[in-house]
N, C-alpha and C positions, 0 to 999 in steps of 0.2 A: 372488364375482365369477366369471362364466363367459364365455368368448369362443371364437370360431372364428378360427383362423389359416388363411387361405385362399391358395392358389396355383391360379389357373385355367389353362386350356389355352394362353392367350396368354403366360403367364409373369408376369402381374400378381400382386402379393402385397399383401394387406391384412388387417386384423383387423375382426371384427364382434362387439361385445359383445352377449350374450344377456340378455334381460329375462324373468324368470319370468312376468310378467303379459302379455307380448306374444307372438303367434305369429310365428315366423320362417320365411318361405318361401324356397326355394332353387330357382333355375332360370335359364333363358336369357332369359326375358321381362323387360323393364325394370321391371315393377311388383313384382318380388320384392324381399324384404329383402336377399338375397345374390344378385347378378346375376353369372352365370358366362358368360364369353366362351368358350364351349365348344360346338362343333357336336354333340357327343354328348349334351349335356344336353338334357332336355326343356324346353319353355317353362316349365312348372311341375313341377319334378322331385321335390321332397321338401319336408317341413316339419318344424320342431322345435317341440314344445310342452312345457309343464311338467306332469309327472305326479306328483302328491303329493310335490313338492319336488325331483324329479329331472327332468333334461331328456331327453326321448324323441324320437328321430329316426324319422320315418315316411316310407317310400317312397311318393310320390304326393301328391296334394292332393284336397280335397273339392270337388266341383262338383255343385251342386243336391242336396246331401246324399249323393252317391255318391263313394266314394274311387276316384280314377283313378290307377292305378299308372304309374310312368315306363316309357319304352320300353327303356332300357338298364340299369335296376336301380341299386341303391345298394350299395356294398361297404363293410363295416365291418371294418377290420384285414384286408382281403383276402378276406373272406367275404361273399357276397350276403345281405342282410337286408331284410325288409319293415318290421320294427320293431326298435328297439334302445334300451335305456336307456344313455345315454352315460356313459362313465367317463373320468376324467382321462387324457389321452394318446391316446384313441381317434383313429384316422385314418379319415376318411370319404372314399371315392373315388367321384366322379361323373364319368363320361366320363374325360377326361384331367386333371381338376381334383382337388385334394386339400384337404380341410378337416380341420384338427386341432382337436379339442375340448380345451380347457383349463379346469379349474375350480379356482379358488384360494379355499379357505375364508378367512374373515376372519383366523383365527389364523395361517394360513400367510402371508397377505399382510403381516401385521405382525411376524412373528417368524421364520418359516422361511427367508425369502429374504434375510434381512439377513446381510451378511458383515462381518468385521473384518479388518484388516491387521496384527494384533499379531504380533510375532516368535514363532518356534517356542520351545517350552519348552527348559529347560536340558539335560534328558536326552532323548536321541534314539536310537532304534534303528530301523534299516531293513533290509528284505530285498528282493531283486529279485523283482518281481511275475512275471517270466517264468519263474523257477525256483521258484515257490511250492510246488509239489507235492513236489519233492525236499527243500526246506527243511522242510516240515511233517512229512514222514515220516522224517527223518534220526534216527539214534540219538544220544542224548546221553551224554557220558562220565559214569561213576558218580562220586559224591562220596564223601568219606571217611565220611560219616554213614550211607551205605547200602552194602549188599553188591552185588557185580556181579550176582548172581542176582536180587535184589530190583529192582535198576535195570532189568534186562532185562525182567522181568515188567511193570514200570511203563511202559516204552517200548512193549511190545506192547499193553497196554491202551490207551495213548494213541493209538497208530496205529489200533487197531480202532475207537475212538470217532470218530476223524477220518474213516476210511473209511466208517463208518456214516452220518456226516453228509453226506459227499459223495455216497454212494449215494442217500440220501433226497432230496437236492437234484436229482440227475440224474433220478431216477424221477419226481419231481413236475413238474419243469420241462421235461422232454423233449418233451412234447406241448402245452405251454402257450404261447399266442401273445398273452397279455395282460400288458403291462408292470406294471400294478398288482398282478396276482396274483403275478408273479415277485418283485417287491420285497417284497411282504407275506410271502412264504415265506422269503426271505433274512433279513428282519428278525426273524421268529419264531425262526429257527434261531440267529441271533447272540445273542438274549436267552437261549436255552437253554444255549448252550455257553460264553458269556463273561459277565462281570459288567457289561456295558455298561448304562448307564442311559438313553441316548438313541441312536437310530440314524437317520441321514438318508441316503436314497438320492438321489444327484445324477446327473442325466442331461445330457449335452452336447447343445446345440442343433446341428442340422445333421448332416453326415456325421461318422463317427468321426475323431478327431484323430490326426495323426501325431506323431512325436517332435519336441519343441521348439516346437510351435505351440499348446499347450493354452491359453495365455493369450488366444488370439484367439477362443475359444469361450465362450459363456455357459452356465453350469451352472444348471439349475433343479431344485429338489427335486420328486421325483415321489412320495416316500413319507417320512413322518416319524412316528416312534413313540417314546414313552417307556415305560420298563419297567412302571410302574403309574400309577394316577390321581394319587397323591400327588406325583409328579414332573412331571406335565403342566404345571402353572402355572409351575414353575421352568424347565422345558425351553423353554417358549415365549419366555422373556426372553433366552435365550442366542443368541449369533450363531454363525456358522460361520467357522472360520479360513480366509481366502482364501489365506494363505501356505502352509498345509499342503496344501490341495487343488491349488494350482498346482504345487507341488513334486512331488507324487506323479504328477500327470498328465504333467508335462514329463519327469521322469526315470524314469517307469515303475517306481516303487518303492512298497512298502507301508511306511508310516512310523508309528512309535509316538513321540509327543511328550509329555513330561511336564514340567510346570512344577516349580519348586523346591519348592513345597509338597508335591508327591507324593514327593519324596525323603525317605527316613527321617531323614536328618540335619537336615532342616528341619521335621520334625513339631512342631507346637505353636507355631510362630512366627506370632503373630497378624498381624503386619504383612504377611506374605506371603499368609496365608489371606484377608485382607480384600480382596485384589485379585481374588478370584473365579477363581483359576487352577485348572486341572484337567488330567486325563490324557486324551489324545486318540489315536485310531487312525484312519488314513485309508488305504484301499486302492483302487487304480485298477481299473476294469472294463476289462481288456485282452483283446482277442480278435484274430483274425488280421488283421482290417481296420484295427485301431487301438484307440484308447482311447475308450470310449463314455461314461465318466463316472467316478464314484467312490462308495464307501460310506464314510460318515463316522460314527464312533462315539465317545462320550465318557463319562467318569464325572463325575457332577454333584457328588459329594462331594469337596471339595478335598484331603481326606486319603486318598482311595482312589485306587488306581492300577491300570493294566493291567500285565500281565506279558508277557514275550516269547511265551509260549504263546498268549496272547490275540491277539497280533499275527498269529501264524501261522494261527490258526483263522479269524479274520476275513478274512485274505488268501485262504484256501482257499475260503471262502464267496463272496468277491468274484470269484474266478477262475471258479467254477461259474456265478455269476450273469451274468458277462460272456458266457459261451457262450450262455446263454438269451437275452440281449438281442441278441446277434448273430443268433440264429435268428429272432427276431421281426422284426428289421429286414430280414433277407434275405427273409423271407416277405412283408413289406410291399413290398419292392422288386420281387419277382417278380410280385406282384399288380398293381403300377403298370405294370410292363412288359407284362403281359398285356393290361391296359386300353389301353396305348399301341399295342400290336400290333393290337388290334381297331379302334382309331381310325384309325391311319395305314395299316394293311394294306389298307384299302378303296381307297386312292388311290395308294399307293407300292409298288414292287416289294419283295420280301422283303429283298434285300440292302441296300436303302436304309434300311428300317426297322431292320435290325440295326445299321447304322452310326449311326443316330440314337440308339439305346439305348446303344451302347457309347461314343459320343462326342457327347453332346448339345450340348456347347459349340460344336461345329462347325456347328450349324444354328441360327443366331441369328435372332431375330425382326427384322422390318424388310425393306426391299427393297434389291435390288442389281441393277445392270446386268450382264447376262451373255448370251452367245450361246446360243440354243436353237433347236430345230426344233419347230414347232407343227403338230399334226395335228388337223383337224376332220373329222368324219364325220357324215353325216345320212342317214336312211332316205328313199328315194324311194318314193312310192306308199303312204305310211303313212295318209294321210287316207282314201284309197279303202278300204284294209284295215279301218280302224276303223269305217267306215260299214257294212260288211257283216258284221262279226264281233261276237260278244258281248264285252262289256267284260272279262269274266274271261279270254277268249282273248287279247285285246289285251295285257292286263297280263302274261299268261303268256309271250307272244311277246317283249315288251320285256325281261322278266327273263332269258329265255334268251339273247336277243341281247346284252344288256349284259354278262351273265356271260361269254359267249364272247369278246366283244371286249376286255373288261377283262383277261382272262387273257392274251390275245395281247399287249396293251400291256405288261403286267408282264413277260412272257416276253422281250420285246425291250428291257427296261430303261427303259420309259417311266413317267411319272407321270400318273395320271388326274386331270385338273384338275376337271372337273365333267361332269354329265349335263345336256343341254340339250333337254328334251322327248324327242324321238325321236333326238336327236343326242348327240355327246360331243366333248369337247376334251381332248387329251392333250399333255403336254410331254415332250420328249426333251432332256436336258441340265440338268434341274433336279429336285431340288436339287443333284445331283452331275453334273458335266460330264465327258464323255469324248470322245476324237477320233472315236468311231464314232456319235455321237448322230444325225446326219442319215441315215447308213446304216441304223441301227436303226429309225428312224422310217419310212423307205421300205419296209424289209422287213416291218415291222408292218402297214403299209397293204396290202401285197400279201397277207399272211396273212389279214387281215380280209376282203378280197374273196373269197378262196378259201374261207374258213370259211362265208361266207354261202351257198355252194352247198349245203352240208349242211343249213343252216337252212331253205332253200327246199324241200328234199326233204321235211322234216317238215311244212311248211305244206301242200304238195300232198296228203300223206297225210291231213291233217285237213280237206281241202276248202277251204282258204283260199288267197287269191291270193298269188303270190310278191312279194317285195320286193327292192329293190336299194339300194345305198348309194353316195353320191358322197363322195369324199375329196379334201381339199386339204392340201398341205404347203408350208410356207415356213420358211426359215432366216434368222435375223437377231438383232439385239440387242433385248432386252426387259427391262422391270423385273420382277423375280421376287422373291417373298417373301410374308410375311403382310401382307395389305392389307385395310383396312376401318376400322372405328371402334373405340373403346375397348370397346364392348360386343359387337361382332360382327366377326370377321375371318376370312379364309380364305387358304390358300396358293394363289396363282395368279400369272399373268403378264399384264401389260398393255403396250400400246404398238402401234406401227405393225406390228410383226411379227405380232402376234396378229390385228390387223384384216385384214392381207393374207391370212393363212392362211384366215380365215373367208370372205373374199371369193372365194378360189379354190374353196372347198368349195361355195359357193352357185352357182358357175358350172359345176360339174362335173355330168355326167349320171350316171344310175344305172349302176353297174359301172365307173365311170371314176375314175382317180387323176390329179389335176392337180398337177404339180410345178413350183414356181417355178424360175427360172434359178439363184437363189442356193442353193436346196436341191439342185439337180442338181449344182452345183459342189462342194458340201460332202459329198455322199454318194458312196460307191462303188456304182455302179449295175450290176446284173447283167442288167437288163431293157432292151429297146429303148425309146428315147425318141422320140416323134414330136412335132415342133414344133406348137404350138397358137397360135391367134391371141392376141396380147397383150391384156390387159384393163386398163382404167383402175381405179385404186383411190383412194379418198378420201385427200387430203393428199399425194398423189404426183403430180408433174408428168409424169413419163414412164410410159407403160404398162408393166406387168409382163410380161416374157417368160415364156412357159409351155411345158410339155411334157406330153404324155399318156404315161403309163407303160403299155407293152404287157405286162401281167402274165399274160395267158392263154396 
């Protein structure tokens, strides 16, 4: 069984099962198998096909026999890829959307994910996972059967072996960003240094858990392995003890649990052995941000048991593995943040993007009424310019104009709502409101007019006619938020305030800034204001009082 767990840019979450016989297309267009509500996704962004039994993700789609790549690329575990054979746990990033690939073999679906709630064994030994390194490398007191010198040599050899294991782990995992490879390495080392018959790596869904809340997170196996083929069939029939996994994650301890059959005094008691009891070790994956999961190991022979040394060794491996998992998740988080910066950085000032990344809960989907100042700007004389200039020159001019104006809007704390042909719409006070929103909008409008002086100098040097912009500003209540359909939405503002600002802009002349009375009262104006004839606006009974800003 293979599936995609999807979260698109709008926050919608769902799952899509993959069929080896069917092509799975991904993109913004409604005819895709996976439709992403994401402006950064291409209409047909990528597809997944089956390649000799493995699922392969390809950037782009075939059109008339030609592969057309996406505009904004596909990222696998934070790295851009054109093609990639998907592994269990891979995270695919398209725009601001995330798709996690999960593949559950039949044997895992029937055996590895089953838990039991049996009580812990009669014999228990635990160590603090936070102090595992000090515990593992501590010296043990000599026994009567051995001399102090022999014991000292034994301790030194034991410490050297442990340090060699930890060094091997750190050297291998330091540059690995694949969870499957990390757990495969951890499992291999556990089999080499302990008598474990089965090892299961369990990863917690969602963010790492804090103390006391581990039971709220689902653990899913990401790697399961038996020591040899003879044990595979027996290992598949066994469950995982939920009691021990919950305890180690909640209390942050590594635990050795042995049933009565593992104790020497009960050896040979058939009634105990027939219950299928065994020796188990479970160690949490603890890193700075919390608990990422656990490593679960057991002996499948009811008469075989783990020792305290085995507990310490598995705990040390789990500690090193947790650091590697933390690095992977940090790498993925940085990749997602980079994508988010690319998405939102086109429309929002840097400080707002930073707030969104640091506190995403404060920017919820949906609409809300709030007071904002809306700015509309439009080029005058653009039609005449486009008639006399080459298309390449027109596009070059628009790109230069929009780049300059967008920088000014961001510099004054505004949000770029959208481009409208040769015009634009900007919001001040959304998504974050400040007492200076109207003032910032007015100052931005003046800076835009002044910046156009330099743009016109460039046009004259190229033999092109000069252009001018008209700007309208209005302050009032508007509905602001992600507005649209299930498949397509955008962050914008709607309402009478927006309509009024647009109406002011359409009545402004080239080089003019028309300011509504409401905006003039909300702003601290450093420029002379000249009264202008009031204008009628749709859905308003009274004409809107206006002022012309003397910015020159």
